[in-house]
C-alpha positions in Angstrom: 0.3 -3.1 -22.9 0.5 -6.8 -23.0 0.8 -8.6 -19.3 2.3 -12.0 -18.7 0.6 -13.5 -15.6 2.6 -15.8 -13.1 2.5 -17.7 -10.2 5.4 -17.6 -7.7 5.9 -20.6 -5.6 5.6 -19.5 -1.8 4.9 -21.0 1.6 1.8 -22.9 1.3 1.0 -22.4 -2.2 1.7 -19.4 -5.1 1.5 -15.7 -5.4 -0.2 -14.7 -8.5 0.2 -11.5 -10.5 1.1 -10.2 -13.7 4.2 -8.6 -15.2 4.8 -6.1 -18.1 6.8 -3.2 -19.5 10.5 -2.6 -20.0 13.1 -1.0 -18.0 14.2 -1.2 -14.4 12.0 -3.6 -12.1 9.3 -2.2 -10.0 7.1 -4.2 -7.5 3.7 -3.0 -6.6 2.5 -3.5 -3.1 -1.3 -3.0 -2.8 -2.9 -2.0 0.3 -5.3 -3.8 2.8 -4.3 -6.0 4.4 -6.6 -8.7 3.1 -7.6 -6.5 -0.1 -7.7 -7.7 -3.8 -4.9 -6.2 -5.7 -6.6 -5.1 -9.2 -7.1 -1.6 -7.9 -3.4 -0.8 -7.9 -3.3 -1.6 -11.5 -3.8 2.1 -12.0 -0.6 2.8 -9.9 1.2 0.4 -12.4 -0.3 2.1 -15.6 1.5 5.4 -14.5 4.7 3.6 -14.6 4.5 1.2 -17.5 6.0 3.7 -20.0 9.4 3.7 -18.2 9.6 0.5 -16.0 9.1 -3.3 -15.9 6.3 -3.6 -13.3 4.8 -6.5 -11.6 1.6 -6.5 -9.5 0.5 -9.6 -7.4 -2.1 -10.6 -4.9 -0.7 -10.9 -1.5 -1.7 -14.2 0.4 -5.3 -14.3 1.6 -7.2 -14.0 -1.7 -7.4 -16.5 -4.8 -5.5 -16.7 -7.2 -2.9 -16.6 -4.6 -2.6 -18.7 -1.5 -5.6 -17.8 0.8 -3.9 -19.3 4.1 -1.7 -17.6 6.5 0.2 -17.0 8.5 -0.7 -13.4 8.3 2.2 -12.0 9.9 4.8 -9.2 8.6 7.6 -11.9 8.6 5.4 -14.0 6.2 4.6 -10.9 3.9 8.3 -10.1 3.6 9.2 -13.5 2.8 6.5 -13.3 0.1 8.1 -10.2 -1.6 11.4 -12.3 -1.8 9.4 -15.3 -3.3 8.0 -13.0 -6.2 11.3 -11.3 -6.7 13.1 -14.6 -6.8 10.3 -16.1 -9.2 10.6 -13.1 -11.6 14.6 -13.5 -11.3 14.8 -9.9 -9.9 18.0 -9.7 -7.8 16.9 -5.9 -6.8 13.8 -3.9 -7.8 11.9 -0.9 -6.8 9.0 -1.1 -4.3 6.0 1.0 -4.6 3.5 0.6 -1.9 0.4 2.2 -1.2 -1.7 2.4 2.4 -0.8 -0.9 4.2 1.6 -2.0 1.2 3.4 1.5 1.8 3.8 0.4 5.3 4.9 -2.9 4.3 7.3 -0.9 2.1 8.9 0.3 5.3 9.4 -2.8 6.7 11.0 -3.9 3.4 13.7 -0.9 3.5 14.6 -2.2 7.0 14.5 -5.8 6.3 15.5 -6.4 2.8 18.0 -3.7 1.8 20.0 -6.2 -0.4 16.8 -6.7 -2.6 15.9 -3.3 -2.9 16.6 -0.4 -5.5 14.5 2.0 -3.7 11.1 2.6 -1.9 8.2 4.8 -2.8 5.7 4.6 -0.1 2.2 5.9 -1.3 0.0 7.7 1.4 1.1 5.0 3.8 0.1 3.8 7.0 2.8 5.7 9.1 6.1 4.0 10.9 6.1 6.4 13.9 3.7 6.4 16.9 0.7 4.5 16.3 1.3 4.9 12.6 -1.5 7.5 12.8 -4.1 4.8 12.9 -6.3 6.5 15.6 -6.0 9.9 13.6 -7.1 8.2 10.5 -10.0 6.2 12.0 -11.3 9.6 13.6 -11.1 11.6 10.3 -12.4 8.8 8.3 -15.7 8.7 10.4 -15.8 12.5 10.9 -16.2 12.6 7.1 -19.3 10.3 7.1 -22.8 11.5 7.5 -24.1 10.8 11.0 -26.8 8.3 9.7 -24.0 6.4 8.4 -21.2 6.7 11.0 -22.2 4.1 13.5 -22.6 1.4 11.0 -19.6 2.1 9.3 -17.4 2.1 12.7 -19.1 -0.9 13.9 -17.9 -2.7 10.6 -14.7 -1.1 10.8 -13.9 -2.7 14.5 -15.2 -6.1 13.3 -13.0 -6.1 10.5 -9.8 -5.0 12.9 -10.8 -8.3 14.9 -10.6 -10.2 11.9 -14.3 -11.2 12.4 -17.3 -10.9 10.2 -17.8 -11.7 6.4 -16.4 -10.8 3.1 -19.9 -9.1 2.5 -19.5 -7.0 5.6 -16.0 -5.9 4.5 -17.3 -4.6 1.2 -20.4 -2.9 2.8 -17.9 -1.0 5.1 -15.7 -0.3 2.1 -18.7 1.1 0.3 -19.8 3.4 3.1 -16.4 4.9 3.6 -15.4 5.1 0.0 -16.2 8.8 -0.5 -14.1 9.7 2.6 -10.9 8.6 1.2 -10.9 11.7 -1.4 -10.3 15.3 -1.0 -13.7 16.1 -2.1 -16.3 13.4 -1.1 -19.0 14.8 -3.1 -17.0 14.1 -6.4 -15.4 10.8 -6.3 -14.5 8.0 -8.8 -16.5 4.9 -8.8 -15.3 2.3 -6.4 -13.3 -0.7 -8.0 -14.7 -4.3 -7.4 -12.9 -5.0 -4.5 -12.9 -8.5 -2.8 -11.6 -9.1 1.0 -10.0 -11.6 3.0 -11.3 -11.2 6.5 -8.7 -13.6 8.2 -5.9 -11.5 6.7 -7.3 -8.3 8.1 -6.0 -9.7 11.3 -2.7 -8.5 10.5 -3.6 -5.2 12.2 -2.7 -6.2 15.4 0.6 -7.5 14.5 1.1 -3.9 12.6 0.5 -2.2 16.0 2.7 -4.5 17.9 5.7 -4.2 15.5 5.7 -0.3 15.1 8.0 0.6 18.0 10.6 -1.6 16.6 10.0 -0.3 13.0 10.4 3.2 14.3 13.6 2.6 15.9 15.0 1.1 12.8 14.1 3.8 10.5 17.2 6.1 11.0 19.5 2.9 9.9 17.6 2.5 6.5 19.9 3.3 3.6 18.1 2.6 0.6 16.7 5.6 -1.4 13.0 6.3 0.0 10.4 8.7 -1.0 7.0 9.2 0.2 4.0 10.5 -1.8 1.0 11.8 0.2 -2.7 13.4 -0.5 -2.5 16.7 1.3 -6.2 16.1 2.1 -6.1 12.3 2.6 -8.0 11.1 5.9 -4.4 9.5 6.6 -3.1 12.6 8.2 0.1 13.4 6.3 2.2 15.2 8.9 1.6 12.2 11.4 1.8 9.2 9.0 3.9 9.2 5.8 5.8 12.7 6.0 7.0 12.2 9.7 7.9 8.8 8.7 10.1 9.8 5.9 11.8 12.5 8.1 13.2 9.7 10.3 15.1 8.1 7.4 18.6 9.5 6.2 18.2 11.2 2.9 14.6 10.4 2.5 11.8 13.2 1.2 8.3 13.4 1.1 6.0 15.1 -1.4 2.4 16.4 -0.5 0.2 16.3 -3.5 -2.6 19.4 -3.0 -6.2 18.6 -3.4 -5.7 14.8 -3.3 -6.7 12.2 -0.9 -5.8 8.7 -0.1 -5.6 7.6 -3.7 -3.6 10.4 -5.2 -3.3 8.9 -8.6 -7.1 9.3 -9.0 -7.2 13.0 -8.1 -3.8 14.0 -9.4 -3.0 11.6 -12.5 0.8 11.6 -13.1 1.8 12.0 -9.7 3.1 8.5 -9.2 5.2 8.6 -11.9 6.6 11.9 -11.2 7.4 10.8 -7.7 9.1 7.7 -9.4 11.1 10.1 -11.7 12.4 11.8 -8.3 13.3 8.4 -6.9 15.0 7.0 -9.7 16.7 10.3 -11.0 15.1 9.8 -14.3 13.4 12.2 -16.6 10.5 10.9 -18.5 10.6 12.2 -22.1 7.6 14.3 -23.3 
């Protein structure tokens, strides 16, 4: 399907991405923070038959603005900037991992701009978001010979230190651990990383108590899709977060990990059908 590229004016520069398809609007929020957005094209591909979908690079990496501030407030303002540029008064938001966590913030802060939210295997919005449990499980899945190097690189990244090459090495080391079957995983996409943007993890932790407190006041339709065998523990992250939102629901995909659409193709489209109340024709 033909994609139309765009560059939305934003604080300090532009936010670049693409839009395609017909139907109700859906904005994709990729994971990270500080990760390149193209891997999320596979999420978009599941939705293009029924929706008009936009995917964009969050700030930190070209072709979008590379400078901060790297804050949740700015990330929310950037969502608004993209929606405004596309002429979308309201849209569905589909976020994965960090993007799924950001989608919870959008549900709280931007209800007038949202038709609904689908959060895919997100960092949670309750307690510590399951960050400690996620880290422990990721490293437990690594061979002992690689475990300490992966830990050292992860801690460096969380401090917003190191180089893009370090971040890429860390992703290569942990990539198999994201999946239900670490011995049978797809090739890693060609990721890029913004080290400065990864410092956002500090603010994520700081803002978690306020986000958790606000969940019962969310009124936009909200669903959570998780991989049952994700290293992001579903019961401590996505599913418990959904339980705090009135009328929200959660779906756990058997034999899928942190990128559930890789191991269960069609699961994102099915979850969007539930969120929208639509029935995709065969």
